[in-house]
C-alpha positions, 0 to 999 in steps of 0.5 A, a space after each residue: 212362190 213369186 208372192 213369197 219371194 217378192 212380196 213377202 221376203 223384202 218385208 221380212 228383210 226390212 224387219 230384220 234389218 230395222 229391228 236388229 239394228 234397234 236391238 243391237 244399238 240398245 243391247 250391244 252399243 259397245 259392240 257396234 264396231 268393226 273390231 279392228 285388227 290393224 295392230 296385228 297386221 297393217 301391210 296388206 290392210 293398207 291395200 285391201 281396205 282402200 280397194 274394198 271400201 272405195 270399191 263398194 262405195 262405187 257399188 252402192 252408187 251404181 245401185 242407187 242410180 239404177 234401182 232409185 232413178 227411173 228410166 224416164 229421168 235419164 231419158 229426159 236428160 238425153 241419156 238413152 238406154 244404150 248409152 246408160 247401159 254402157 256407162 253402167 256396165 264399164 263403171 260397174 265392172 271397174 268397181 266390181 274388180 276393185 272390190 273383189 280384189 279388195 275383199 280377196 286381200 282382206 280374206 287372204 290376210 285374215 286366213 294367213 295372219 295368226 292373230 287376225 284369224 284367231 279373232 275371226 268368229 263364225 259370224 265373220 265367215 258367214 258375213 264374208 261368205 254372203 258378201 263375196 257371193 253377192 259380189 259374184 252374183 252382181 259381177 256376173 250380171 255386169 259382165 253379161 251386160 257388157 257382152 250384150 248390152 241390148 240383149 233380152 233381160 239385161 234391162 233391169 230398169 224395166 223389172 227390178 228397178 220398178 219392183 225395188 221402188 214399189 217396196 217402199 210404197 207398200 205396193 210390191 209389183 211382183 210381176 215385174 220382179 218375176 219377169 226378170 231373168 234367174 240371175 237378177 233373182 239370185 242376186 236379189 235374194 243374196 242381197 236380202 240375206 246380206 241386209 238381214 246379217 248387217 245388224 248382227 255382224 261387223 257390217 253394222 258400222 256402215 250405218 255409222 257416220 262419225 259426224 261428231 268428229 267435225 265438232 268435237 274439241 281439240 285434245 291438248 296433251 301436255 306433261 303432268 310434270 310441273 317441275 322445270 329442268 334448269 334452263 328450260 324455256 319458260 312455258 308459253 301462256 297460250 298453254 295456260 289453263 283458262 277458267 279451270 283449276 290447275 290439277 297438276 298442283 
């Protein structure tokens, strides 16, 4: 069972994530969107969306630091495990609270605003269920770390982190992950399920960075009516088309 859970399922999740993303981009490029509902309701969205998005970015950053950076690296710069877990626990609980409050507001908004609820698909409902489950499981782990930062099973950097890094060198450290407490097992399995959902839900937008916004030309809006009202000031030459045909004539 350990081989299946920690040596097979992670690669299945990676195949689904990568293959599903390629499929979505190829066959549903125009559906690659969050399907924004801001036009239906904006007051709750202004509160819930920033809380959730900034909170989840902090959560992701914490996972990257904890799973990718080896324990020996932080020890080398003078941060021992005790202080590392103190910082991780308190920073993690702030990020978790912000994220949970944000997603709670977004779910409440989606359930109580008629047009938004009508636009909610079964994929959305499943996504929210798995996402909230992952957040709750992760928050529980963080709370345990705050209650007893030196307790047994808290140092995931000797179990979950080595296993996570070993996945990418195709030598999964199954024994390390199997030695982690049950709460980590549950959280990781829910996280893997969430990865599998990314290509097929609105979560796919996390893989898109609008970098072209920095390079696209300015959009100039001007009237198509070339007739000037009596007494109107002449148009500035700065707005005259250069090297293009005047299509208004």
